[in-house]
N, C-alpha and C positions, 0 to 999 in steps of 0.2 A: 503494500501500501504505496503510494507518495502522500504529504499532507503539505497541505498552503496554510503557514501560517497567514492572518492578517488577508481576508480571502476576497476581499467584495472592493478594493480599490482595479481599474484598468489593465495597469499590470499582474495582477493576479487574478481574471481575470481571464483574461488570453494568455497567461499561462495553464488556466483549466482548459481552455478550449487547446489546447494545442496536445498537452497528455492525454487529454482523454483522442485524440481522433489519431497519434502515432505512437502512442507507449505506453497508456496505459486506462482501463475501463476504473479500477478503483483506486478511486482519490478520496480525499478527507480531505473539507473546506470551513477554515477557522477562522470563527473573529466573535465576535461579542451576537452581533445581527449575521448569521453567517446566510448565502441564496446561492440554491442551486447553480451554478450554470450549464452542468449536462444530467439529462435525468439519471444516471447511474451515482452519479457525487450524494457521495455520505456528506454529513452537518453536524457541528461541532460549536455548540456555544462557548466562548471563554473567552476570560481574559484574560492579556500575557501580563499583566505585572502582578500575577499571580500564580504564585512557582508550582502550584496541585493544580490548577485547574492545569493552566502547561502542560504539566505532566502528563498528565490526563488525558489530554487534546490530542499525544502524539506515541499515546501507546501507540504499540502493533506498526511504525510507521517501520519503511524502508529507506529512505527519500522522504528530507522536513526544507521542503523555501519557506526565507522570511522574508514575507513584504507586504509587510505593517508599512503603515503611511499613519502619520500622525498632522494637525492640521498645522500652517505654521503660523507658529506660536514657540516662542525663544523658547519662556518656561514650563510648554511640555515636555520638547523638545529636551531637553539638560532634567526635568526629571523625570520623565518617564520610558525615554529609548532603551539607556541605556539596561533600564531592569526589564525590556520588555525581551532590548536582543537575550541576555547573560539568565535569564529564566526558558528561555527559546533554544537557546543552548546546551545550558543543567539537561534537559526532558531528552532533546536526540543523545547527547551521551549517558544519560538510563539508558533509552532501549536501543546505544549502539547503533543509531541512520546516520546516515551521510547528512552531511546540511551543504544544505548552498542558499549563504548573499545574494541579496539585493541591495547597490547599492551603486548611492550614483559618486557625481566627484567635485561634492562640495568641501574637500580636505583637499586638493591638490593650489596648488598654483596661479591665482588670477591674473594670468597673465598670458603671451603667444607665446610661450614654448610648447613644440608637440608634446601632447602627453601621451604619457606610456603605461603599462602594469606597471615600470619601476620610477614612474616619477618620484621624488619623498614632496611629502605631507607636508604642506605647508598653507593650512587655513587660516583665513580669513574672516575674526565673525565671530560668533559663537556655537552658529548651526553649522559652523564649517568647523567649531572644537570641539562637536558633540559625534560627526560624522568621522572627523579622525579618529575618536578613540574608543567609536565601535567597533570601525573597519582594524583597528586594533587589537580590540580584544577579541575578532574573527582570525584573525594573524594571529596569534597566539596559541587560541585552540589549535587553526591548522599545528604550528607546533610544535603541537602536545602530543598532537600525533596518535591519541585513541580515537576515536572517531575521522573520517575522509570529510574534510570540507572545502569549502571554494566561492569563492567568489564573480559576482560578472555582475561589473561598472559599468553604467550607462550615460550621458550627456544627457543634455534637455531633451524634453519630451516633446512629440508633436503627434497629434495623432487622431483618432478616431473615437468617438461615444464620448466620452466624461473626460477623454485625456486629462490628466490637468499640469499644466504651464505656462511661462511668459507668449511664449506662440502665438499653441490654440488661444489660450486669456487678452489677449493685446489685436491680436492679425487677423486670426481662423475665427474666430465666432461673432471677431464687427464684421468683416465680410460675410459671416452665414445671415448674422441681420440688417445690411446692409446701410452698417455703418464705414465709414474710415476708418481703416485698420492705425494702427500705432504701434508703433516699433521701439521700443525701452534703451535710452543715448543716445545712438550710431546709427547707422542706417551702411557704413561701408564696411566694417569688420566683422571676416569668416565667421561662422556659423559650425556648429558639429552638431547637428538634431539626430534620434535614432526617432521612427515611428516603432511608437512604442510595442505592437507586437510583432517586430521583426526583437525584442526585444525580448518580447517576453518566448517566444521562438526558441531562440539559440540559450534562455537559460534555460526552456524545458533540453534539448540540445545536451548541453554541460552536463546537467545533474544527469540522468542515463549515460555520459559518456565515465565509463569509471577512469582511461587510464587522463580526464581531466579535474579531480579533482587536488587537492593541499595546490593548488593555481587561483590566482586574480586575472581572471579576463578583461579583455577589453568588448563591448557586445558591438554585436558589429553597425554598422554607418554608410549613406554615401559617400563614398567620398568627395563630393561632388559640394563642396563646402557653399553655401553658395552665404550672400550677404546680405541682410534685412531688406535691401532694395532691390538682392534680385528675388529675396525670395520673395515679397509681394506682389513682383513683378507677375510671379508667375503663380501666385495663386489668384491673385488679380482674374490674369487670361483663363484657368482651368473655371472660374466661377463665374466669367461672364465680366466684369466689374470694370472699372474706369483706369483705376491703378497708381490712383491718388493716397496717398498716406499720412499719417502726422507724428515727428518725431516728437516722444519727451525728452524732454533730455531731465542726466543727471541729473543740474539743482534744479530744475522742478519736481522731481520726484521725489527730493531730499527734503523741501520743504513741503511734499503737500502731503510727508510721515505727521509733519507734527498736526497734521486735523486725523488723520484717518491709522489705525493699524497694525491695517493690512500693510498698507504701503510697510509702515516704519520695519517692517515686521524683512519686509526683502529687501532696507534698500541696504544690506553688505553684502546683498551678492549681484552690484553695478559694479563696480569694478572685472566685473567676468564681458560685461558687455561695450568698454571702451577700447579693445580689445579684438585681436583673431583671436576663437574659441580651436583651438588643433590637435579633435582626441581622435588616436591612431587605433584604429580594431584590427591590425594587422594579421597579430598573433590567433586570433581567431579565424577572422579568414582561412593560417593556410590552415588549420588543423581540421576544419569543414569547407572545406574550397565546395562540395555541395550547395551550402548555402544559400538562397539570392536575398541579395539583400533588396527596398523596396527603394527606389528611385522617390525624389522630390516630386515628381508630375504624375508617379504612380501614386503613391501614398495621399496628395491634395483631389486627385483624381476623383477613388475611396470615399474621403471626407464629400464630398461631392456629392455626389452617390447616393452615402449613407440619408443629404441633409434628402434629394428627392426625394429619396423612399419615405419620410416622412409624415 
């Protein structure tokens, strides 16, 4: 049996679909209020902040995927995320289960260097420090060697459904609503974005590949890194819009944070948008040469079709 902890987010839902489609129908989805993705899914309601509930949720698992998320609230991240992850690792170890940790890039330097699996952690801001501490916890478990452990790391998302990201919220969803897209900070820096179903498909492949454990993997992205100017132009073409957009400057977003807690919570990420974001997934592509990465135009076209079907 394979178990997904934190099963209601977009990554977890796509992961459940991919595991069921290509690997196993014996799936358990775990969250406070889990919902079936596939007809055969088993559901377990559990609070990952409680060690006993987490342990019960993991019983009988052969592979455990940690895809849990929290709202962008720094205090929640600091007080809850490390406990949730520790409980999940302890539960997996007790079951002798493999552990696949879905990670982001918040712990990386917010500069234009090429990001590989060997990039040192240099977090900026409190959220970045939380994610660095969590990744370090997983690496320590990996080094302990009692259970097989891997990290699958993804850059910023864009995608279908309820994908949560700057790009979806500011550009794609505004296009859907017939509004002018907004671009954070600059429109001329190259961005690396990952299509959320690709991230989930890749995580499923890693979790079912024995020699993938004991390593960190950058999940596969389209290497045609577009600027936001190019991305919005492509999206506007796909969605039949006029292509105009607004750049929200760093100082405007900083000022908005004085009045808006959600904006305050993302200000520490703004340096990432001032320069190129070059996330490299060569290692994964070499190990899984048959994996087909969704191009940006293909992803945007799939989103357009999703809208049309509503």
